[in-house]
C-alpha positions in Angstrom: -2.3 -4.4 -18.3 -5.4 -2.5 -16.9 -7.5 -5.7 -15.9 -4.3 -6.7 -13.4 -5.8 -3.4 -11.2 -7.5 -4.3 -8.4 -10.7 -1.9 -8.6 -10.4 1.8 -9.6 -12.4 1.3 -12.8 -13.5 5.1 -12.6 -10.4 6.2 -12.6 -9.0 3.8 -14.8 -12.0 4.7 -17.7 -11.2 8.7 -17.1 -7.3 7.8 -18.0 -8.4 6.0 -21.0 -10.7 8.8 -22.1 -8.0 11.2 -21.9 -6.1 9.2 -24.3 -8.9 8.5 -26.8 -10.1 12.3 -26.9 -6.3 13.2 -27.1 -7.1 15.8 -24.3 -4.4 14.4 -21.7 -3.9 16.8 -18.4 -0.1 17.6 -18.7 0.0 17.4 -14.7 -1.9 14.8 -12.9 -2.0 14.3 -9.2 -2.8 10.8 -8.0 -4.1 11.0 -4.3 -5.2 8.5 -1.8 -3.9 6.6 1.1 -1.0 4.3 0.7 -1.3 1.1 -1.0 -4.2 1.4 -3.0 -2.4 0.9 -6.2 -1.7 4.6 -7.1 1.7 3.7 -8.7 0.8 0.6 -10.3 -2.0 3.1 -12.3 0.7 5.6 -13.2 2.7 2.7 -14.7 0.0 1.7 -16.6 -1.3 5.1 -17.5 2.5 5.3 -19.2 2.1 2.1 -20.9 -1.2 3.0 -22.6 0.0 6.2 -23.6 3.1 4.6 -25.4 1.6 1.0 -26.3 2.6 0.7 -29.9 0.4 -2.4 -30.5 -3.1 -0.9 -28.7 -3.1 2.6 -27.7 -4.8 3.3 -24.4 -5.2 -0.4 -23.7 -1.5 -1.7 -23.0 -0.7 -5.0 -24.6 2.5 -6.2 -22.4 4.0 -7.2 -25.3 5.1 -4.7 -27.5 8.8 -3.0 -26.8 7.6 -0.3 -25.2 5.2 -2.0 -22.5 8.1 -4.7 -22.1 10.8 -2.0 -20.9 8.2 -0.4 -18.9 7.3 -3.5 -16.8 11.0 -4.3 -16.8 12.1 -0.9 -15.3 14.3 -0.1 -17.7 12.2 2.3 -20.1 14.2 5.5 -20.7 11.3 7.6 -20.7 9.9 6.8 -17.3 11.7 9.6 -14.9 11.2 9.4 -11.1 11.5 11.8 -8.4 12.0 10.2 -5.1 13.1 11.5 -1.8 16.5 11.6 -0.6 16.5 10.6 3.0 13.4 12.5 4.6 12.9 14.9 1.7 12.7 15.8 -1.8 15.4 18.0 -2.3 16.2 20.7 -4.9 19.0 18.7 -6.6 16.5 15.8 -7.1 14.2 17.9 -8.8 16.6 20.0 -10.7 18.4 16.8 -12.3 15.1 15.4 -13.8 14.1 18.8 -15.1 17.5 19.3 -17.0 16.4 16.2 -18.9 13.1 17.5 -20.2 14.8 19.7 -22.8 15.5 17.0 -25.0 13.1 14.8 -26.8 11.6 11.2 -25.3 14.0 8.5 -26.3 11.7 5.8 -27.4 8.1 7.2 -26.1 5.3 9.5 -27.5 5.5 10.7 -24.1 7.9 11.0 -21.4 6.3 10.6 -17.7 8.0 12.3 -14.6 6.5 10.7 -11.7 7.2 12.2 -8.2 6.6 9.9 -5.2 5.6 10.8 -2.6 4.9 14.2 -3.7 4.4 15.5 -0.2 7.9 15.2 0.7 8.8 18.0 -1.8 10.2 20.7 0.6 9.4 24.1 -0.2 12.7 25.2 -2.5 12.3 21.8 -4.3 8.2 22.5 -4.8 9.1 25.9 -6.1 11.7 24.9 -8.6 8.9 22.3 -9.9 6.4 24.8 -10.0 7.3 26.4 -13.4 7.8 23.0 -15.1 4.1 22.4 -14.1 2.9 25.7 -15.2 4.4 25.2 -18.7 5.5 21.4 -19.1 7.0 20.2 -22.6 4.4 19.0 -24.9 5.5 15.5 -24.7 5.9 15.5 -20.9 3.3 14.5 -18.3 3.9 14.9 -14.8 2.3 12.5 -12.1 2.5 13.5 -8.7 1.3 10.7 -6.2 0.6 11.7 -2.9 -0.8 9.7 0.3 -1.1 13.2 2.1 -2.0 15.6 -0.5 -3.1 18.1 1.9 0.6 18.7 2.9 1.3 19.8 -0.9 1.5 23.4 -1.4 -1.8 25.0 -2.7 0.3 26.6 -6.0 1.3 22.9 -6.7 -2.4 21.3 -6.3 -4.0 24.1 -8.3 -2.0 23.3 -11.1 -2.7 19.7 -11.3 -5.7 17.6 -12.4 -6.5 15.7 -9.2 -7.5 11.9 -9.4 -8.7 10.5 -6.0 -8.2 6.4 -5.5 -10.6 5.3 -2.7 -9.8 2.3 -0.4 -10.4 -1.1 -2.2 -13.9 -2.5 -1.5 -14.6 -6.1 -0.5 -16.5 -7.0 -3.5 -13.7 -6.2 -5.8 -11.4 -8.7 -4.7 -10.7 -11.9 -6.1 -12.2 -14.6 -4.1 -8.7 -16.3 -4.0 -7.5 -12.9 -1.8 -8.2 -13.4 1.7 -10.6 -10.5 2.8 -9.0 -10.3 6.4 -6.3 -9.1 4.5 -8.3 -6.4 3.0 -9.7 -5.4 6.6 -6.2 -5.5 8.1 -5.0 -3.1 5.8 -8.2 -0.9 5.5 -8.7 -1.5 2.0 -4.9 -0.7 1.2 -3.3 -3.9 -0.1 -0.8 -2.1 -2.6 1.9 -2.1 0.1 1.9 -6.0 0.5 4.1 -8.1 -1.6 2.8 -11.5 -2.6 5.4 -13.1 0.4 3.6 -10.9 2.8 0.2 -12.3 2.0 1.3 -15.6 2.5 2.8 -14.6 5.7 -0.4 -13.3 7.3 -2.4 -16.1 6.3 0.3 -18.1 8.0 0.2 -16.2 11.2 -3.6 -16.0 11.1 -3.9 -19.8 10.9 -1.4 -20.3 13.8 -3.3 -18.2 16.0 -6.9 -19.7 15.2 -5.2 -23.2 16.1 -4.4 -21.9 19.2 -7.5 -20.7 20.1 -9.4 -24.0 19.0 -7.2 -25.9 21.5 -3.9 -26.0 20.0 -0.5 -25.9 22.0 0.5 -22.2 22.0 4.4 -23.0 22.6 4.8 -25.3 19.3 2.6 -22.6 17.8 4.9 -19.7 19.0 8.0 -21.8 17.7 6.9 -22.2 14.2 5.8 -18.6 14.2 9.2 -17.4 15.3 10.9 -19.5 12.7 9.0 -18.3 10.0 10.5 -15.6 7.9 8.3 -12.5 8.1 8.1 -8.9 9.7 7.5 -9.3 13.2 5.7 -5.8 12.9 2.9 -7.9 10.6 2.6 -10.6 13.3 2.1 -8.2 16.3 -0.5 -6.4 14.1 -2.4 -9.7 13.6 -2.3 -10.5 17.0 -3.8 -6.9 17.9 -6.2 -7.4 15.6 -7.5 -10.6 17.4 -7.4 -8.4 20.8 -9.5 -5.7 19.0 -11.9 -8.6 17.8 -12.2 -10.1 21.5 -13.3 -6.6 22.7 -15.5 -6.2 20.2 -17.4 -9.8 20.9 -16.8 -9.2 24.6 -19.1 -6.0 24.3 -21.7 -7.8 22.1 -20.5 -6.3 18.7 -20.2 -8.6 15.4 -18.2 -6.0 13.7 -15.0 -7.8 13.6 -11.9 -8.2 11.4 -11.5 -12.1 12.2 -14.9 -13.7 11.9 -13.5 -16.9 13.6 -13.8 -15.1 16.9 -17.7 -14.9 16.5 -17.7 -19.0 16.9 -15.8 -18.9 20.1 -17.2 -18.7 23.5 -14.6 -16.0 25.6 -14.2 -16.1 29.0 -13.1 -12.7 30.2 -14.0 -11.5 33.4 -12.6 -8.0 33.3 -10.5 -5.7 31.7 -7.3 -6.7 32.9 -6.9 -9.2 30.0 -6.9 -6.2 27.5 -4.8 -3.8 29.3 -1.9 -6.4 29.8 -1.8 -8.1 26.3 -2.0 -4.5 24.8 1.0 -3.5 27.0 2.8 -6.6 26.2 2.3 -5.8 22.5 3.6 -2.2 23.0 6.6 -3.4 24.5 7.4 -5.7 22.1 7.0 -3.4 19.2 9.6 -0.9 21.0 11.7 -3.9 21.7 11.7 -5.8 18.5 15.4 -5.1 17.3 16.7 -6.1 21.0 17.9 -9.2 21.9 14.7 -10.3 23.3 13.5 -13.8 23.0 10.4 -13.6 20.3 9.4 -17.1 20.7 9.0 -16.6 24.4 7.3 -13.3 24.1 4.7 -15.1 21.7 4.4 -17.9 23.6 3.3 -15.8 26.5 0.8 -14.0 24.4 -0.7 -17.0 22.7 -1.3 -18.4 26.2 -3.3 -15.8 27.3 -5.4 -15.7 24.0 -5.9 -19.2 24.2 -6.8 -19.5 28.1 -9.8 -17.0 27.7 -11.6 -19.5 25.6 -14.3 -21.5 27.2 -14.0 -25.0 25.7 
C-alpha cells in the first residue's frame, strides 16, 4: 500500500493524479540512486492502476493486488539484464507479448530495471514501442544512472526523480545511523541486514566502552551476515574518529562524540585503512576473519582514553 512507502509523497501524489485525471503517461522513467524505493513505487503504481476495490489507492485485498504482491500477476512484465547487459532477445521476448490484451488487469506494466543496462541494439529495439505503446500498456524504466541512457530513450519518457530519504521521514523505530550509512538509500537492505547492522554497531560500541575486543570479534565472526557490511560499519567509525580528531561533530555514529580519543598521529588511520582494504580484497580467501577483526577492534579500543 502507498502508506508502506517511506518518503516520496510528492512522487506518489503525482502518480495518483495521473490515475484520477485519467492522463497516464505511457512511458515513465523512475530515476534516482539505487535503494531509495523506485521498484517498490513501480509495484504500488501497478496495483493502484488495477485495484478493483479502490482505484489509485491499492487495497492489498482484491485479487489483482494479491497477485501483484505475490509476484504472480501475469500483467507485470519485467525486462532485466542477462549477465552484464539487457540484450535484444530479452527485449523482443517481452515485446512479442504486447500484441495481446492484458490477461486480468486494465493496464499491463512493463518494468525495465536497471534501464541503463540496455545495450545500444536493445535500446533501439525498445524505442519504437516507447514511441507508440499499446493503449493498455505502460512502460516504467527504472534507472540508477539515467545519464547512461540514450537521449532518444529519455526524451520519450516522463521522468520522475526520486531523492534520497530524509531522516525526518524515517519511523523512529528505524536506526538513523543506517540512513547515514546508506546515504538515504535503504531499499537495498533487507530486514535481516538492518538487524545485522545494529548487531555489529553494538559490538563495536561495546569495545569502545571497554569490552573485550577478542570476544566481540568472536561473536561478530559467528553471526551470519555480509562481511562487506561489517567492514563498511567499521570504516564509518574510523571516518568518525578522524572527524572528531579534527574537531568536527559531523559524524555518522554519534556515540563517538562522547569518547575521548588519544590519537597521536595519522599512523592509526593509515594502518587500519590499509587493513580494511586488504580484508575486502581477501574476503573469499582462507583468511581467519575472527583474528583479523580482533586486531582491528583492539586497535580501535586502544585509542580510547579512559
